[in-house]
N, C-alpha and C positions, 0 to 999 in steps of 0.2 A: 758598762757598755760592752766590755770584752766578754763577760760571762753571758750576757744576753745574746750576743752574736753566736757564741758557741752553742747555746741552748737552742736557738732558733734553727741553726744549721742542722743540728742533730734531729730536730723535729721534722725538717724537710726530708732528710734521709729516711727516717722511719715512715713518713707518708709515702715516699716512693716505693719502699719495700711492701707496704700494704697494697698499693695500686698494682704491683706486679705479682702479688701473692694469689693463692687459690681463690680467695673470695674478693679479689680486686676488680679492676676495670678491664673488660675484654679488649678494648682498644690498646691500652697500655701493655697488656700481656702479650700481644702479638707483634710488638715493635722489635726491630733489630737495629744494629749499628747503622746499616745501610739506609733503613727507612727514616732514621732520625737526622740524616745528613741535611736534608732541605730545611728542617725545622731549626737546626743549629744556625744555618746561614740566614734564615729569615729573622731569627731573634737578634743576630748580630747587627743586621741592618736597621732593625727597629730601635735598638739601643743607639745607633748612630743618628737616627732621625730625631730621637729625643734630645740628644746632645746638641744637635744643630738647632733645634727649636728652643733650646735653653729652657726646657720645661722640666723642672725638678720632680714634679708629681709623676709625669709620664716616665721619666728616667728611672725613678724608684721601681715602678711596676715592670718596665722592660728589663731592668737588671735582674729582677726576681725571676722573670721568665727565662732569661739567659742562663742564670745559675741553675735553675731547674733542669734545663736541657743537659747541662754538664753532669749533674747528679744522675740523671736518667741514663746517660751513656756509661757512667761509672758503675751504676747498679747492674747493667747488662754484663759488664766485664767481671764484676764480682760473682755473678751467677755462673759465669763460664769458668770460674776458678783462676782468672788471670790476676786481678788486683782489686782492692777495695777503694772506696772513696777516701778512706784514711791514708792509704798508700799514695793516692794522688796528691793530697794535701801535704804529706811529708816530703814528697818529691819536689814540689814547687817551693816549699820552705827552704829545703837544703840548697836548691838551685839559687834562690835569692841571696842566701848568705854567701855562697861560693862566688857569685858574680858581682858582689859588692864588697870586695876586700877592704876598700877605703872606709867602709862603715863598720864592718864586723871584725876586721883584722887590720887595724890602722897601722900597726908596727911594720907590716909588709911594704907599705908605700907611704910612709909618714912624711917624706920630703916632697911628695907630689901635691900640687895645688889642684884640686878637682873642680872642673867646670862641667856643665851639662854636656858639652861636646866630647871631652875626653872620658866622661863617665860612660857615654854610649860606646866609645871606642874600646874601653876596657871590657864592657859587656860583650861586644862582638868578638873581641880577641879571645876571651876565655871560652866563649861559646864555640868558636872555631877549634880551639885546642881540645875541647871535650869531644867534639865530633870526630876529630882525627884520631884521638886516643881510643875512642869507642870502636872505630873501624880497624885500628891496628890490633886491638885485643881480640876482636872477633874474626880477624883474618879475612875480611870481606873485600876483595879486590884491592886496588891501590887507593890510599886515602885521597879524598878530593875536598878541597876547601868549599866548593859550591854545592856539595851534596847535602841532602836533607831539607832543601827548600821545596815544599810540596808543589807538584805540577798543577794541582787543583786550585791553587790560589788565583784570585783575579789577576790578570796579566800585569796590571799597573803595580799592584802590591808585590807580585813575584819579582818583577824587574827591580823594584826598590830594594828588596831583600838580597837579591843576587849582587847588586852593586855594593851594598853594605858589606857583604861577605868579602868581596874582592878588596874593598878598601881596608878591611880589618887586617890584611896581610901586606899592606903598603901599595897595592895596585890602585893608585888614585892620582888625580890631578893635584898639583901643589896649591892652586888657588882657584877661586870661582871663575875668574876671567878665562882660564884655560878651558873650563867646561863650556862657557858661553861661546868661545871660538869654535869648539867642536860642534855645537848646535848649529852655528852659522855654516860650517863646512857641510854638515849633513843636509841642511836646508838647500844649499847650493846644488848638491848632488841630486836631490829630489827634483829641484826646478829643471835641471838638465834633462831628466827622464821625461818630465811632463811636457817640456817644450819640444822634445824630439818626437812626440806623438803618443799620448797616453794609451790610445786604443791598441797600438802595436806593442807597447812596452808595459802592459799592466803588471806583469809579474815583477819586472825590475822596479817599477814605481812602488809596488807593495813592499819590496825589500828595503828600498830607500826610506819609505815612510816609517817602517818598523825601526830602522836604525835611528831616525830622527826622534821618534817617541822614546826609544830606549835612552838616548842621550839626554833628552829633556828630563827624564826621571832621574838620571845621574846628576844633572844640574840641580834638581830639587833637593836631592840628598846633600849635595855640597853646600847648598844654601840653608840647610837644616829646615826644609819645608817638606811636610808630608804630602806627596803628590795627590793621593786619593782625596784628602781633605781639601786641597787647593782646587781640584777639578770639581768636586761637589759644590763648593762655594761659587765657582765660576758658572756652573750650570744653573744654580738657583738664581744668580744675578741675571743670567740671560732670560730665564723664565719670567722673572719679575718685570724686566724691561719689555719683553715681547708682549706680555699681557697688558701692560700699560699702553703700549703702542696700539694694540688691537682695540682696547677700550676707547682710546681717544679718537681713532678713526671711525669706530662704530657710532660714537656720539655725533659725528658729522654726517651720519646717514649712509656710510659705506661699509663694505666688508673688505677684508684684506685682499680677496680675490679680485675686487673691483678696481683697486688702485695700482699705480705703477711702483716698481722698485724704488724709483727716485723719491716718490712720496713717502714710502716707508722709511727710507734712509734718512730723509729730512726729519721725520717724526722721531726716529731713533736717536738722532744727534741732539734733538731738543730735550728728550728725556735724560740723556747723559749729562747735559749741561745743568738741568734742574737738580740732578743728584749731587 
């Protein structure tokens, strides 16, 4: 299985080189790092969709597309003389060994009982140390714990990563109840802004809403729940319930625009009880 994987990966790399070569594909030949950004993002979400659908056949195909995009980007970098796909693989292998000392260097922390939670803490701690060391060696400004989290990430994911970085150096609540209390505090502040007149305080309300969302993300991290996945599931649940409600009302000869909010709420609660 291992040899087969290596052989097929090398085959993919060679195909990519042919596509970019003199007798290759005109479309592939004109691509740049910038032009591939949207395809990388699209393939990422298609992989997530396949996972959510629990469709192994689709997942296999979408993972192939995702890996292809990574090889495509690496090929462009190799042509520019920066690094090869082999360098990419070596870098990630070395990183995995370095950030899993309890697996590959057991003597260093042999007395520590590893759980999934402190495994993540060790990963984040080593990652932060690497970032700080890199900045010190290159003399780029003052080292910053939160540096290196891409601004281009989706806001929810970026907030999660920022919170994780801060927690890795001890800036964290002791328990989940403290995070819940902070959520309630932020919600109360938002309520005050809304009740004081949203039209006149929209900017303040936006700030308070942002604080609330950021705190909820932090609570998710504290509960070891990935917020992006939780929100995706909640959205799908809403879609399923809404479509059932629309279908039920339609079967009675009405459209949603014809009925009152009270009627829709009643149908919604019925669907929830049935679930």
